[in-house]
Structure formats: C-alpha cells, structure tokens
Backbone as CSV, one residue per row, in Angstrom:
resi,resn,N_x,N_y,N_z,CA_x,CA_y,CA_z,C_x,C_y,C_z
1,MET,4.684,14.879,5.687,3.612,14.834,6.640,2.434,14.081,6.009
2,ARG,1.827,13.219,6.762,0.704,12.423,6.275,-0.610,13.173,6.497
3,LYS,-1.463,13.157,5.494,-2.739,13.859,5.591,-3.814,12.936,6.151
4,ASN,-4.770,13.529,6.848,-5.952,12.781,7.245,-6.838,12.596,6.025
5,LEU,-7.631,11.534,6.012,-8.512,11.301,4.870,-9.453,12.474,4.644
6,ALA,-9.838,13.144,5.711,-10.747,14.281,5.564,-10.072,15.455,4.862
7,ASP,-8.733,15.514,4.927,-7.994,16.621,4.322,-7.606,16.362,2.866
8,VAL,-7.824,15.154,2.372,-7.413,14.797,1.015,-8.362,15.434,0.008
9,ASP,-7.777,15.965,-1.072,-8.585,16.592,-2.105,-9.467,15.573,-2.808
10,LYS,-10.653,16.005,-3.147,-11.603,15.176,-3.878,-11.990,15.912,-5.152
11,VAL,-12.363,15.163,-6.156,-12.765,15.734,-7.438,-14.246,15.465,-7.635
12,LYS,-14.974,16.493,-8.031,-16.397,16.319,-8.343,-16.539,16.224,-9.856
13,VAL,-17.267,15.205,-10.303,-17.470,14.963,-11.729,-18.963,15.015,-12.005
14,LYS,-19.346,15.833,-12.989,-20.746,15.896,-13.382,-20.934,14.975,-14.580
15,LEU,-21.818,14.004,-14.437,-22.062,13.014,-15.470,-23.036,13.554,-16.515
16,ALA,-23.076,12.897,-17.654,-23.933,13.324,-18.762,-25.403,13.359,-18.362
17,ASN,-25.799,12.476,-17.441,-27.200,12.441,-17.026,-27.528,13.474,-15.952
18,GLY,-26.544,14.327,-15.597,-26.773,15.392,-14.628,-26.368,15.028,-13.210
19,ASN,-26.144,13.760,-12.929,-25.706,13.354,-11.593,-24.275,13.806,-11.349
20,THR,-23.957,14.033,-10.090,-22.597,14.413,-9.716,-21.999,13.323,-8.843
21,ARG,-20.746,13.003,-9.084,-20.029,12.006,-8.286,-18.766,12.668,-7.712
22,THR,-18.434,12.312,-6.487,-17.207,12.775,-5.857,-16.223,11.613,-5.856
23,ILE,-15.015,11.865,-6.353,-14.011,10.819,-6.488,-12.790,11.199,-5.655
24,GLN,-12.277,10.222,-4.927,-11.059,10.406,-4.141,-10.106,9.287,-4.519
25,HIS,-8.867,9.625,-4.787,-7.868,8.625,-5.154,-7.450,7.832,-3.923
26,THR,-7.400,6.521,-4.053,-6.850,5.656,-3.012,-5.940,4.642,-3.680
27,GLY,-5.026,4.114,-2.938,-4.117,3.116,-3.495,-3.665,2.145,-2.423
28,ALA,-3.261,0.994,-2.854,-2.757,-0.023,-1.941,-1.749,-0.883,-2.681
29,SER,-0.806,-1.411,-1.942,0.186,-2.313,-2.520,0.123,-3.637,-1.784
30,GLY,0.312,-4.702,-2.503,0.356,-6.022,-1.895,1.535,-6.796,-2.449
31,PHE,2.121,-7.630,-1.618,3.269,-8.407,-2.029,3.035,-9.863,-1.637
32,TRP,3.303,-10.756,-2.575,3.088,-12.175,-2.352,4.377,-12.949,-2.569
33,SER,4.546,-13.999,-1.802,5.709,-14.867,-1.967,5.464,-15.778,-3.169
34,PRO,6.497,-16.468,-3.651,6.321,-17.361,-4.802,5.270,-18.449,-4.587
35,ASP,5.017,-18.828,-3.327,4.001,-19.854,-3.076,2.593,-19.286,-2.926
36,GLY,2.445,-17.978,-3.138,1.119,-17.359,-3.157,0.637,-16.796,-1.839
37,ASN,1.445,-16.835,-0.806,1.046,-16.282,0.492,1.431,-14.812,0.578
38,PRO,0.576,-14.000,1.223,0.936,-12.585,1.370,2.168,-12.452,2.261
39,ILE,3.090,-11.611,1.857,4.312,-11.411,2.633,3.989,-10.710,3.948
40,SER,2.936,-9.923,3.992,2.592,-9.203,5.219,2.338,-10.160,6.369
41,ALA,1.860,-11.373,6.066,1.628,-12.356,7.125,2.951,-12.717,7.792
42,ALA,4.003,-12.869,7.015,5.323,-13.177,7.563,5.922,-11.941,8.207
43,PHE,5.615,-10.769,7.695,6.203,-9.534,8.193,5.700,-9.195,9.591
44,GLY,4.547,-9.726,9.964,3.985,-9.443,11.283,4.736,-10.118,12.417
45,ALA,5.456,-11.197,12.138,6.204,-11.908,13.175,7.634,-11.367,13.218
46,PRO,8.122,-10.978,14.393,9.454,-10.357,14.486,10.581,-11.198,13.878
47,ASP,10.571,-12.516,14.089,11.656,-13.355,13.559,11.652,-13.381,12.040
48,THR,10.484,-13.586,11.443,10.431,-13.638,9.980,10.642,-12.266,9.374
49,ARG,10.226,-11.215,10.080,10.456,-9.852,9.591,11.958,-9.582,9.526
50,ARG,12.686,-9.951,10.568,14.140,-9.745,10.599,14.801,-10.526,9.466
51,GLN,14.398,-11.783,9.266,14.959,-12.596,8.187,14.683,-11.972,6.825
52,LEU,13.476,-11.493,6.630,13.107,-10.868,5.364,13.957,-9.623,5.106
53,LEU,14.060,-8.753,6.115,14.827,-7.517,5.945,16.311,-7.808,5.722
54,GLU,16.858,-8.781,6.434,18.265,-9.138,6.233,18.483,-9.710,4.838
55,GLY,17.553,-10.547,4.372,17.661,-11.111,3.027,17.586,-10.039,1.951
56,LEU,16.700,-9.080,2.128,16.591,-7.985,1.168,17.850,-7.125,1.162
57,GLU,18.417,-6.896,2.352,19.628,-6.090,2.424,20.802,-6.792,1.732
58,LYS,20.897,-8.115,1.864,21.956,-8.877,1.198,21.821,-8.804,-0.317
59,LYS,20.590,-8.589,-0.787,20.341,-8.498,-2.238,20.363,-7.047,-2.702
60,SER,20.971,-6.175,-1.907,21.160,-4.749,-2.228,19.895,-3.910,-2.155
61,TYR,18.890,-4.381,-1.433,17.715,-3.547,-1.152,17.904,-3.005,0.242
62,GLY,18.247,-1.711,0.349,18.544,-1.117,1.641,17.317,-0.979,2.513
63,ILE,17.545,-0.593,3.739,16.465,-0.401,4.719,15.492,0.673,4.241
64,GLU,16.014,1.715,3.625,15.140,2.802,3.167,14.572,2.431,1.886
C-alpha cells in the first residue's frame, strides 16, 4: 500500500546551534539512453513504450 506524503515518518534533528530541522526521506530514479535522452520521454508514447518493453523482455528483463 502506498502512503500519502502526510503519513510518511519524519525525523527531527536538533543542531548544535539549538535550531531544529525536520527531515523526510525522498528518492527518485532516472534512466537515460546512450545518446543522453531520458527514457521516460520515449516511455510516454505507446509505440515506443511497447518496443522498449519487448526489447527488455527479449534481454531477460521480465515485465515485473
């Protein structure tokens, strides 16, 4: 189940100068083709998405 951002745990850190900071972990992944273009741009178009997924499956990268 995916959590809402409001439900994600945050950590409060007290700094040496007495200030407090709240930190929340975030992450992102990006994938680029050999020519430097983001793969997500190609993934947005149904034809190129199908080609990409079929190519990955032929190279033993399953759908999951």
